PyMOL CGO cylinders between C-alpha atoms (Angstrom):
from pymol import cmd
from pymol.cgo import CYLINDER

trace = [
    CYLINDER, 31.11, -32.41, 33.76, 29.31, -35.23, 32.00, 0.3, 1, 1, 1, 1, 1, 1,
    CYLINDER, 29.31, -35.23, 32.00, 25.93, -33.68, 32.87, 0.3, 1, 1, 1, 1, 1, 1,
    CYLINDER, 25.93, -33.68, 32.87, 27.07, -30.33, 31.44, 0.3, 1, 1, 1, 1, 1, 1,
    CYLINDER, 27.07, -30.33, 31.44, 28.03, -31.97, 28.14, 0.3, 1, 1, 1, 1, 1, 1,
    CYLINDER, 28.03, -31.97, 28.14, 24.72, -33.84, 27.98, 0.3, 1, 1, 1, 1, 1, 1,
    CYLINDER, 24.72, -33.84, 27.98, 22.83, -30.61, 28.68, 0.3, 1, 1, 1, 1, 1, 1,
    CYLINDER, 22.83, -30.61, 28.68, 24.78, -28.84, 25.93, 0.3, 1, 1, 1, 1, 1, 1,
    CYLINDER, 24.78, -28.84, 25.93, 24.02, -31.62, 23.44, 0.3, 1, 1, 1, 1, 1, 1,
    CYLINDER, 24.02, -31.62, 23.44, 20.33, -31.57, 24.42, 0.3, 1, 1, 1, 1, 1, 1,
    CYLINDER, 20.33, -31.57, 24.42, 20.13, -27.80, 23.97, 0.3, 1, 1, 1, 1, 1, 1,
    CYLINDER, 20.13, -27.80, 23.97, 21.87, -28.09, 20.58, 0.3, 1, 1, 1, 1, 1, 1,
    CYLINDER, 21.87, -28.09, 20.58, 19.40, -30.73, 19.41, 0.3, 1, 1, 1, 1, 1, 1,
    CYLINDER, 19.40, -30.73, 19.41, 16.42, -28.68, 20.59, 0.3, 1, 1, 1, 1, 1, 1,
    CYLINDER, 16.42, -28.68, 20.59, 17.82, -25.58, 18.85, 0.3, 1, 1, 1, 1, 1, 1,
    CYLINDER, 17.82, -25.58, 18.85, 18.34, -27.50, 15.60, 0.3, 1, 1, 1, 1, 1, 1,
    CYLINDER, 18.34, -27.50, 15.60, 14.82, -28.91, 15.69, 0.3, 1, 1, 1, 1, 1, 1,
    CYLINDER, 14.82, -28.91, 15.69, 13.31, -25.49, 16.46, 0.3, 1, 1, 1, 1, 1, 1,
    CYLINDER, 13.31, -25.49, 16.46, 15.33, -23.88, 13.64, 0.3, 1, 1, 1, 1, 1, 1,
    CYLINDER, 15.33, -23.88, 13.64, 14.26, -26.53, 11.16, 0.3, 1, 1, 1, 1, 1, 1,
    CYLINDER, 14.26, -26.53, 11.16, 10.61, -26.13, 12.23, 0.3, 1, 1, 1, 1, 1, 1,
    CYLINDER, 10.61, -26.13, 12.23, 10.80, -22.36, 11.74, 0.3, 1, 1, 1, 1, 1, 1,
    CYLINDER, 10.80, -22.36, 11.74, 12.42, -22.77, 8.34, 0.3, 1, 1, 1, 1, 1, 1,
    CYLINDER, 12.42, -22.77, 8.34, 9.71, -25.19, 7.21, 0.3, 1, 1, 1, 1, 1, 1,
    CYLINDER, 9.71, -25.19, 7.21, 6.96, -22.92, 8.54, 0.3, 1, 1, 1, 1, 1, 1,
    CYLINDER, 6.96, -22.92, 8.54, 8.44, -19.96, 6.70, 0.3, 1, 1, 1, 1, 1, 1,
    CYLINDER, 8.44, -19.96, 6.70, 8.70, -21.98, 3.48, 0.3, 1, 1, 1, 1, 1, 1,
    CYLINDER, 8.70, -21.98, 3.48, 5.04, -23.01, 3.60, 0.3, 1, 1, 1, 1, 1, 1,
    CYLINDER, 5.04, -23.01, 3.60, 3.64, -19.64, 4.72, 0.3, 1, 1, 1, 1, 1, 1,
    CYLINDER, 3.64, -19.64, 4.72, 5.76, -17.23, 2.62, 0.3, 1, 1, 1, 1, 1, 1,
    CYLINDER, 5.76, -17.23, 2.62, 3.81, -17.74, -0.60, 0.3, 1, 1, 1, 1, 1, 1,
    CYLINDER, 3.81, -17.74, -0.60, 0.52, -17.46, 1.29, 0.3, 1, 1, 1, 1, 1, 1,
    CYLINDER, 0.52, -17.46, 1.29, 1.62, -14.16, 2.88, 0.3, 1, 1, 1, 1, 1, 1,
    CYLINDER, 1.62, -14.16, 2.88, 2.71, -12.75, -0.50, 0.3, 1, 1, 1, 1, 1, 1,
    CYLINDER, 2.71, -12.75, -0.50, -0.60, -13.79, -2.07, 0.3, 1, 1, 1, 1, 1, 1,
    CYLINDER, -0.60, -13.79, -2.07, -2.53, -12.13, 0.77, 0.3, 1, 1, 1, 1, 1, 1,
    CYLINDER, -2.53, -12.13, 0.77, -0.56, -8.90, 0.31, 0.3, 1, 1, 1, 1, 1, 1,
    CYLINDER, -0.56, -8.90, 0.31, -1.19, -8.96, -3.45, 0.3, 1, 1, 1, 1, 1, 1,
    CYLINDER, -1.19, -8.96, -3.45, -4.90, -9.60, -2.87, 0.3, 1, 1, 1, 1, 1, 1,
    CYLINDER, -4.90, -9.60, -2.87, -5.11, -6.68, -0.43, 0.3, 1, 1, 1, 1, 1, 1,
    CYLINDER, -5.11, -6.68, -0.43, -3.54, -4.35, -3.00, 0.3, 1, 1, 1, 1, 1, 1,
    CYLINDER, -3.54, -4.35, -3.00, -5.86, -5.54, -5.77, 0.3, 1, 1, 1, 1, 1, 1,
    CYLINDER, -5.86, -5.54, -5.77, -8.92, -4.89, -3.59, 0.3, 1, 1, 1, 1, 1, 1,
    CYLINDER, -8.92, -4.89, -3.59, -7.64, -1.45, -2.66, 0.3, 1, 1, 1, 1, 1, 1,
    CYLINDER, -7.64, -1.45, -2.66, -7.16, -0.38, -6.28, 0.3, 1, 1, 1, 1, 1, 1,
    CYLINDER, -7.16, -0.38, -6.28, -10.88, -0.05, -6.89, 0.3, 1, 1, 1, 1, 1, 1,
    CYLINDER, -10.88, -0.05, -6.89, -11.27, 1.71, -3.53, 0.3, 1, 1, 1, 1, 1, 1,
    CYLINDER, -11.27, 1.71, -3.53, -8.90, 4.56, -4.35, 0.3, 1, 1, 1, 1, 1, 1,
    CYLINDER, -8.90, 4.56, -4.35, -9.91, 5.25, -7.97, 0.3, 1, 1, 1, 1, 1, 1,
    CYLINDER, -9.91, 5.25, -7.97, -12.68, 4.31, -10.39, 0.3, 1, 1, 1, 1, 1, 1,
    CYLINDER, -12.68, 4.31, -10.39, -11.23, 2.35, -13.31, 0.3, 1, 1, 1, 1, 1, 1,
    CYLINDER, -11.23, 2.35, -13.31, -11.80, -0.76, -15.39, 0.3, 1, 1, 1, 1, 1, 1,
    CYLINDER, -11.80, -0.76, -15.39, -8.24, -2.01, -15.49, 0.3, 1, 1, 1, 1, 1, 1,
    CYLINDER, -8.24, -2.01, -15.49, -4.79, -1.17, -14.20, 0.3, 1, 1, 1, 1, 1, 1,
    CYLINDER, -4.79, -1.17, -14.20, -1.33, -1.42, -15.69, 0.3, 1, 1, 1, 1, 1, 1,
    CYLINDER, -1.33, -1.42, -15.69, 1.21, -2.28, -13.00, 0.3, 1, 1, 1, 1, 1, 1,
    CYLINDER, 1.21, -2.28, -13.00, 4.73, -0.91, -12.69, 0.3, 1, 1, 1, 1, 1, 1,
    CYLINDER, 4.73, -0.91, -12.69, 7.29, -0.96, -9.86, 0.3, 1, 1, 1, 1, 1, 1,
    CYLINDER, 7.29, -0.96, -9.86, 5.51, 1.21, -7.31, 0.3, 1, 1, 1, 1, 1, 1,
    CYLINDER, 5.51, 1.21, -7.31, 2.46, 2.52, -9.11, 0.3, 1, 1, 1, 1, 1, 1,
    CYLINDER, 2.46, 2.52, -9.11, -0.47, 1.55, -11.34, 0.3, 1, 1, 1, 1, 1, 1,
    CYLINDER, -0.47, 1.55, -11.34, -1.83, 3.42, -14.35, 0.3, 1, 1, 1, 1, 1, 1,
    CYLINDER, -1.83, 3.42, -14.35, -5.63, 3.35, -14.32, 0.3, 1, 1, 1, 1, 1, 1,
    CYLINDER, -5.63, 3.35, -14.32, -7.75, 3.14, -17.49, 0.3, 1, 1, 1, 1, 1, 1,
    CYLINDER, -7.75, 3.14, -17.49, -11.43, 2.99, -18.36, 0.3, 1, 1, 1, 1, 1, 1,
    CYLINDER, -11.43, 2.99, -18.36, -12.99, 0.36, -20.65, 0.3, 1, 1, 1, 1, 1, 1,
    CYLINDER, -12.99, 0.36, -20.65, -12.13, 2.44, -23.73, 0.3, 1, 1, 1, 1, 1, 1,
    CYLINDER, -12.13, 2.44, -23.73, -8.42, 2.53, -22.81, 0.3, 1, 1, 1, 1, 1, 1,
    CYLINDER, -8.42, 2.53, -22.81, -8.65, 6.16, -21.72, 0.3, 1, 1, 1, 1, 1, 1,
    CYLINDER, -8.65, 6.16, -21.72, -6.17, 7.06, -18.98, 0.3, 1, 1, 1, 1, 1, 1,
    CYLINDER, -6.17, 7.06, -18.98, -8.06, 8.08, -15.84, 0.3, 1, 1, 1, 1, 1, 1,
    CYLINDER, -8.06, 8.08, -15.84, -5.34, 8.45, -13.24, 0.3, 1, 1, 1, 1, 1, 1,
    CYLINDER, -5.34, 8.45, -13.24, -2.54, 6.95, -11.19, 0.3, 1, 1, 1, 1, 1, 1,
    CYLINDER, -2.54, 6.95, -11.19, -2.42, 4.81, -8.08, 0.3, 1, 1, 1, 1, 1, 1,
    CYLINDER, -2.42, 4.81, -8.08, 0.78, 5.03, -6.07, 0.3, 1, 1, 1, 1, 1, 1,
    CYLINDER, 0.78, 5.03, -6.07, 2.04, 2.58, -3.44, 0.3, 1, 1, 1, 1, 1, 1,
    CYLINDER, 2.04, 2.58, -3.44, 3.54, 4.52, -0.54, 0.3, 1, 1, 1, 1, 1, 1,
    CYLINDER, 3.54, 4.52, -0.54, 5.30, 3.65, 2.70, 0.3, 1, 1, 1, 1, 1, 1,
    CYLINDER, 5.30, 3.65, 2.70, 5.73, 5.82, 5.79, 0.3, 1, 1, 1, 1, 1, 1,
    CYLINDER, 5.73, 5.82, 5.79, 7.44, 5.20, 9.11, 0.3, 1, 1, 1, 1, 1, 1,
    CYLINDER, 7.44, 5.20, 9.11, 4.71, 5.48, 11.73, 0.3, 1, 1, 1, 1, 1, 1,
    CYLINDER, 4.71, 5.48, 11.73, 4.97, 5.34, 15.51, 0.3, 1, 1, 1, 1, 1, 1,
    CYLINDER, 4.97, 5.34, 15.51, 5.45, 1.58, 15.75, 0.3, 1, 1, 1, 1, 1, 1,
    CYLINDER, 5.45, 1.58, 15.75, 5.42, 0.23, 12.19, 0.3, 1, 1, 1, 1, 1, 1,
    CYLINDER, 5.42, 0.23, 12.19, 5.86, 0.89, 8.50, 0.3, 1, 1, 1, 1, 1, 1,
    CYLINDER, 5.86, 0.89, 8.50, 2.52, 2.12, 7.15, 0.3, 1, 1, 1, 1, 1, 1,
    CYLINDER, 2.52, 2.12, 7.15, 1.76, 0.98, 3.59, 0.3, 1, 1, 1, 1, 1, 1,
    CYLINDER, 1.76, 0.98, 3.59, -1.01, 2.60, 1.58, 0.3, 1, 1, 1, 1, 1, 1,
    CYLINDER, -1.01, 2.60, 1.58, -2.37, 3.18, -1.92, 0.3, 1, 1, 1, 1, 1, 1,
    CYLINDER, -2.37, 3.18, -1.92, -3.16, 6.70, -3.11, 0.3, 1, 1, 1, 1, 1, 1,
    CYLINDER, -3.16, 6.70, -3.11, -5.27, 7.41, -6.20, 0.3, 1, 1, 1, 1, 1, 1,
    CYLINDER, -5.27, 7.41, -6.20, -4.63, 10.64, -8.10, 0.3, 1, 1, 1, 1, 1, 1,
    CYLINDER, -4.63, 10.64, -8.10, -6.42, 12.17, -11.07, 0.3, 1, 1, 1, 1, 1, 1,
    CYLINDER, -6.42, 12.17, -11.07, -6.09, 15.73, -12.42, 0.3, 1, 1, 1, 1, 1, 1,
    CYLINDER, -6.09, 15.73, -12.42, -3.75, 16.62, -9.54, 0.3, 1, 1, 1, 1, 1, 1,
    CYLINDER, -3.75, 16.62, -9.54, -6.39, 15.71, -6.97, 0.3, 1, 1, 1, 1, 1, 1,
    CYLINDER, -6.39, 15.71, -6.97, -6.60, 12.73, -4.66, 0.3, 1, 1, 1, 1, 1, 1,
    CYLINDER, -6.60, 12.73, -4.66, -9.34, 10.28, -5.57, 0.3, 1, 1, 1, 1, 1, 1,
    CYLINDER, -9.34, 10.28, -5.57, -8.86, 8.00, -2.59, 0.3, 1, 1, 1, 1, 1, 1,
    CYLINDER, -8.86, 8.00, -2.59, -6.54, 6.62, 0.08, 0.3, 1, 1, 1, 1, 1, 1,
    CYLINDER, -6.54, 6.62, 0.08, -6.51, 3.10, 1.48, 0.3, 1, 1, 1, 1, 1, 1,
    CYLINDER, -6.51, 3.10, 1.48, -4.20, 1.70, 4.16, 0.3, 1, 1, 1, 1, 1, 1,
    CYLINDER, -4.20, 1.70, 4.16, -3.14, -1.81, 3.17, 0.3, 1, 1, 1, 1, 1, 1,
    CYLINDER, -3.14, -1.81, 3.17, -0.73, -2.60, 6.01, 0.3, 1, 1, 1, 1, 1, 1,
    CYLINDER, -0.73, -2.60, 6.01, 0.01, -1.13, 9.44, 0.3, 1, 1, 1, 1, 1, 1,
    CYLINDER, 0.01, -1.13, 9.44, 0.79, -2.20, 13.00, 0.3, 1, 1, 1, 1, 1, 1,
    CYLINDER, 0.79, -2.20, 13.00, 0.19, 1.07, 14.79, 0.3, 1, 1, 1, 1, 1, 1,
    CYLINDER, 0.19, 1.07, 14.79, -1.14, 1.27, 18.36, 0.3, 1, 1, 1, 1, 1, 1,
    CYLINDER, -1.14, 1.27, 18.36, -4.70, -0.16, 18.55, 0.3, 1, 1, 1, 1, 1, 1,
    CYLINDER, -4.70, -0.16, 18.55, -7.25, 2.53, 19.39, 0.3, 1, 1, 1, 1, 1, 1,
    CYLINDER, -7.25, 2.53, 19.39, -4.78, 5.31, 18.53, 0.3, 1, 1, 1, 1, 1, 1,
    CYLINDER, -4.78, 5.31, 18.53, -2.51, 5.22, 15.48, 0.3, 1, 1, 1, 1, 1, 1,
    CYLINDER, -2.51, 5.22, 15.48, -4.38, 2.23, 14.07, 0.3, 1, 1, 1, 1, 1, 1,
    CYLINDER, -4.38, 2.23, 14.07, -7.35, 4.55, 13.54, 0.3, 1, 1, 1, 1, 1, 1,
    CYLINDER, -7.35, 4.55, 13.54, -5.70, 5.85, 10.38, 0.3, 1, 1, 1, 1, 1, 1,
    CYLINDER, -5.70, 5.85, 10.38, -7.50, 2.96, 8.64, 0.3, 1, 1, 1, 1, 1, 1,
    CYLINDER, -7.50, 2.96, 8.64, -10.89, 4.46, 9.47, 0.3, 1, 1, 1, 1, 1, 1,
    CYLINDER, -10.89, 4.46, 9.47, -12.89, 6.28, 6.78, 0.3, 1, 1, 1, 1, 1, 1,
    CYLINDER, -12.89, 6.28, 6.78, -13.20, 9.33, 9.04, 0.3, 1, 1, 1, 1, 1, 1,
    CYLINDER, -13.20, 9.33, 9.04, -9.48, 9.91, 8.57, 0.3, 1, 1, 1, 1, 1, 1,
    CYLINDER, -9.48, 9.91, 8.57, -8.87, 8.57, 5.04, 0.3, 1, 1, 1, 1, 1, 1,
    CYLINDER, -8.87, 8.57, 5.04, -11.84, 10.24, 3.36, 0.3, 1, 1, 1, 1, 1, 1,
    CYLINDER, -11.84, 10.24, 3.36, -10.53, 13.70, 4.28, 0.3, 1, 1, 1, 1, 1, 1,
    CYLINDER, -10.53, 13.70, 4.28, -7.94, 13.39, 1.52, 0.3, 1, 1, 1, 1, 1, 1,
    CYLINDER, -7.94, 13.39, 1.52, -10.45, 12.89, -1.30, 0.3, 1, 1, 1, 1, 1, 1,
    CYLINDER, -10.45, 12.89, -1.30, -10.54, 15.88, -3.67, 0.3, 1, 1, 1, 1, 1, 1,
    CYLINDER, -10.54, 15.88, -3.67, -7.55, 17.54, -2.04, 0.3, 1, 1, 1, 1, 1, 1,
    CYLINDER, -7.55, 17.54, -2.04, -4.60, 19.02, -3.92, 0.3, 1, 1, 1, 1, 1, 1,
    CYLINDER, -4.60, 19.02, -3.92, -0.99, 19.00, -2.73, 0.3, 1, 1, 1, 1, 1, 1,
    CYLINDER, -0.99, 19.00, -2.73, -1.19, 22.37, -0.97, 0.3, 1, 1, 1, 1, 1, 1,
    CYLINDER, -1.19, 22.37, -0.97, -4.22, 21.21, 1.05, 0.3, 1, 1, 1, 1, 1, 1,
    CYLINDER, -4.22, 21.21, 1.05, -2.60, 17.99, 2.23, 0.3, 1, 1, 1, 1, 1, 1,
    CYLINDER, -2.60, 17.99, 2.23, -1.27, 19.13, 5.58, 0.3, 1, 1, 1, 1, 1, 1,
    CYLINDER, -1.27, 19.13, 5.58, -2.58, 18.66, 9.10, 0.3, 1, 1, 1, 1, 1, 1,
    CYLINDER, -2.58, 18.66, 9.10, -4.71, 21.60, 10.24, 0.3, 1, 1, 1, 1, 1, 1,
    CYLINDER, -4.71, 21.60, 10.24, -2.14, 22.46, 12.90, 0.3, 1, 1, 1, 1, 1, 1,
    CYLINDER, -2.14, 22.46, 12.90, 0.31, 23.03, 10.03, 0.3, 1, 1, 1, 1, 1, 1,
    CYLINDER, 0.31, 23.03, 10.03, -2.10, 25.14, 7.97, 0.3, 1, 1, 1, 1, 1, 1,
    CYLINDER, -2.10, 25.14, 7.97, -3.68, 22.36, 5.94, 0.3, 1, 1, 1, 1, 1, 1,
    CYLINDER, -3.68, 22.36, 5.94, -7.12, 20.76, 5.81, 0.3, 1, 1, 1, 1, 1, 1,
    CYLINDER, -7.12, 20.76, 5.81, -6.52, 17.35, 7.41, 0.3, 1, 1, 1, 1, 1, 1,
    CYLINDER, -6.52, 17.35, 7.41, -7.59, 16.49, 10.97, 0.3, 1, 1, 1, 1, 1, 1,
    CYLINDER, -7.59, 16.49, 10.97, -5.06, 14.18, 12.58, 0.3, 1, 1, 1, 1, 1, 1,
    CYLINDER, -5.06, 14.18, 12.58, -6.15, 11.12, 14.53, 0.3, 1, 1, 1, 1, 1, 1,
    CYLINDER, -6.15, 11.12, 14.53, -6.61, 12.05, 18.19, 0.3, 1, 1, 1, 1, 1, 1,
    CYLINDER, -6.61, 12.05, 18.19, -3.68, 10.81, 20.27, 0.3, 1, 1, 1, 1, 1, 1,
    CYLINDER, -3.68, 10.81, 20.27, -1.76, 9.65, 17.20, 0.3, 1, 1, 1, 1, 1, 1,
    CYLINDER, -1.76, 9.65, 17.20, 0.25, 12.63, 16.02, 0.3, 1, 1, 1, 1, 1, 1,
    CYLINDER, 0.25, 12.63, 16.02, 3.19, 10.61, 14.68, 0.3, 1, 1, 1, 1, 1, 1,
    CYLINDER, 3.19, 10.61, 14.68, 1.01, 8.23, 12.64, 0.3, 1, 1, 1, 1, 1, 1,
    CYLINDER, 1.01, 8.23, 12.64, -1.08, 11.12, 11.29, 0.3, 1, 1, 1, 1, 1, 1,
    CYLINDER, -1.08, 11.12, 11.29, 1.95, 13.18, 10.27, 0.3, 1, 1, 1, 1, 1, 1,
    CYLINDER, 1.95, 13.18, 10.27, 3.70, 10.15, 8.71, 0.3, 1, 1, 1, 1, 1, 1,
    CYLINDER, 3.70, 10.15, 8.71, 0.90, 9.18, 6.36, 0.3, 1, 1, 1, 1, 1, 1,
    CYLINDER, 0.90, 9.18, 6.36, -0.08, 12.78, 5.57, 0.3, 1, 1, 1, 1, 1, 1,
    CYLINDER, -0.08, 12.78, 5.57, 3.48, 13.73, 4.65, 0.3, 1, 1, 1, 1, 1, 1,
    CYLINDER, 3.48, 13.73, 4.65, 3.87, 10.62, 2.48, 0.3, 1, 1, 1, 1, 1, 1,
    CYLINDER, 3.87, 10.62, 2.48, 0.63, 11.43, 0.63, 0.3, 1, 1, 1, 1, 1, 1,
    CYLINDER, 0.63, 11.43, 0.63, 1.69, 15.04, 0.14, 0.3, 1, 1, 1, 1, 1, 1,
    CYLINDER, 1.69, 15.04, 0.14, 5.03, 13.96, -1.33, 0.3, 1, 1, 1, 1, 1, 1,
    CYLINDER, 5.03, 13.96, -1.33, 3.45, 11.54, -3.78, 0.3, 1, 1, 1, 1, 1, 1,
    CYLINDER, 3.45, 11.54, -3.78, 0.88, 14.04, -5.08, 0.3, 1, 1, 1, 1, 1, 1,
    CYLINDER, 0.88, 14.04, -5.08, 3.64, 16.64, -5.51, 0.3, 1, 1, 1, 1, 1, 1,
    CYLINDER, 3.64, 16.64, -5.51, 5.71, 14.08, -7.40, 0.3, 1, 1, 1, 1, 1, 1,
    CYLINDER, 5.71, 14.08, -7.40, 2.70, 13.20, -9.56, 0.3, 1, 1, 1, 1, 1, 1,
    CYLINDER, 2.70, 13.20, -9.56, 2.24, 16.86, -10.46, 0.3, 1, 1, 1, 1, 1, 1,
    CYLINDER, 2.24, 16.86, -10.46, 5.88, 17.06, -11.60, 0.3, 1, 1, 1, 1, 1, 1,
    CYLINDER, 5.88, 17.06, -11.60, 5.76, 13.91, -13.73, 0.3, 1, 1, 1, 1, 1, 1,
    CYLINDER, 5.76, 13.91, -13.73, 2.12, 13.94, -14.84, 0.3, 1, 1, 1, 1, 1, 1,
    CYLINDER, 2.12, 13.94, -14.84, 3.00, 14.16, -18.53, 0.3, 1, 1, 1, 1, 1, 1,
    CYLINDER, 3.00, 14.16, -18.53, 4.96, 10.91, -18.65, 0.3, 1, 1, 1, 1, 1, 1,
    CYLINDER, 4.96, 10.91, -18.65, 2.37, 8.40, -17.38, 0.3, 1, 1, 1, 1, 1, 1,
    CYLINDER, 2.37, 8.40, -17.38, -0.53, 9.72, -19.46, 0.3, 1, 1, 1, 1, 1, 1,
    CYLINDER, -0.53, 9.72, -19.46, 0.10, 7.48, -22.46, 0.3, 1, 1, 1, 1, 1, 1,
    CYLINDER, 0.10, 7.48, -22.46, -1.77, 4.26, -23.11, 0.3, 1, 1, 1, 1, 1, 1,
    CYLINDER, -1.77, 4.26, -23.11, 0.03, 0.95, -22.50, 0.3, 1, 1, 1, 1, 1, 1,
    CYLINDER, 0.03, 0.95, -22.50, 3.08, 0.60, -24.71, 0.3, 1, 1, 1, 1, 1, 1,
    CYLINDER, 3.08, 0.60, -24.71, 2.90, -1.64, -27.77, 0.3, 1, 1, 1, 1, 1, 1,
    CYLINDER, 2.90, -1.64, -27.77, 4.20, -4.67, -25.93, 0.3, 1, 1, 1, 1, 1, 1,
    CYLINDER, 4.20, -4.67, -25.93, 2.68, -7.39, -23.81, 0.3, 1, 1, 1, 1, 1, 1,
    CYLINDER, 2.68, -7.39, -23.81, 2.20, -6.07, -20.28, 0.3, 1, 1, 1, 1, 1, 1,
    CYLINDER, 2.20, -6.07, -20.28, 0.63, -7.39, -17.12, 0.3, 1, 1, 1, 1, 1, 1,
    CYLINDER, 0.63, -7.39, -17.12, -2.60, -5.68, -16.17, 0.3, 1, 1, 1, 1, 1, 1,
    CYLINDER, -2.60, -5.68, -16.17, -5.39, -6.13, -13.68, 0.3, 1, 1, 1, 1, 1, 1,
    CYLINDER, -5.39, -6.13, -13.68, -9.03, -5.99, -14.73, 0.3, 1, 1, 1, 1, 1, 1,
    CYLINDER, -9.03, -5.99, -14.73, -11.63, -5.28, -12.07, 0.3, 1, 1, 1, 1, 1, 1,
    CYLINDER, -11.63, -5.28, -12.07, -15.19, -6.04, -13.03, 0.3, 1, 1, 1, 1, 1, 1,
    CYLINDER, -15.19, -6.04, -13.03, -18.15, -6.88, -10.80, 0.3, 1, 1, 1, 1, 1, 1,
    CYLINDER, -18.15, -6.88, -10.80, -15.78, -7.36, -7.85, 0.3, 1, 1, 1, 1, 1, 1,
    CYLINDER, -15.78, -7.36, -7.85, -13.88, -10.07, -9.76, 0.3, 1, 1, 1, 1, 1, 1,
    CYLINDER, -13.88, -10.07, -9.76, -10.17, -9.48, -10.19, 0.3, 1, 1, 1, 1, 1, 1,
    CYLINDER, -10.17, -9.48, -10.19, -8.41, -11.04, -13.16, 0.3, 1, 1, 1, 1, 1, 1,
    CYLINDER, -8.41, -11.04, -13.16, -4.84, -10.75, -14.28, 0.3, 1, 1, 1, 1, 1, 1,
    CYLINDER, -4.84, -10.75, -14.28, -4.45, -10.40, -18.05, 0.3, 1, 1, 1, 1, 1, 1,
    CYLINDER, -4.45, -10.40, -18.05, -1.85, -9.71, -20.72, 0.3, 1, 1, 1, 1, 1, 1,
    CYLINDER, -1.85, -9.71, -20.72, -2.47, -6.37, -22.41, 0.3, 1, 1, 1, 1, 1, 1,
    CYLINDER, -2.47, -6.37, -22.41, -1.57, -5.97, -26.08, 0.3, 1, 1, 1, 1, 1, 1,
    CYLINDER, -1.57, -5.97, -26.08, -2.07, -2.74, -27.92, 0.3, 1, 1, 1, 1, 1, 1,
]
cmd.load_cgo(trace, "trace")
């Protein structure tokens, strides 16, 4: 009986120490993880559309050239893949896709994970909503071999966002409102966060 109590106390102490260690690790790594995610998104912005700076909102960015002319939108999308949530950025201008970049995924290596390859992503460039379907469904996109679920997930998410953009294209066309806003300037591969005043 005494040994059982001692074992229980030992297990409790080990559990408390392990829990505290995990909590401390999470505290020190959380900010680093968030910064890495933000950095990945900032790098992807210039991949999916050509612009000089971006105005950020909840789940999209308005893209502008150096003369403050609106050039397009970049949307942040999520899709449930085969084994993970796939996160991507999609650039759209004049109802056509300017680029797609996968910023986060944990799909099966060698299969679904191949959605990050240019061979798959570049197919979307220049496409309109009615073209964004897998070829087996009458569209113009070749799915990744052996990764039907991943291919359908990201293709459907892209199709939905370009259809939504076509519906609401009038509203985001304006320049930044006459208030201080957070923007991102990309110049010579240097990313800088600035306050925009118009």
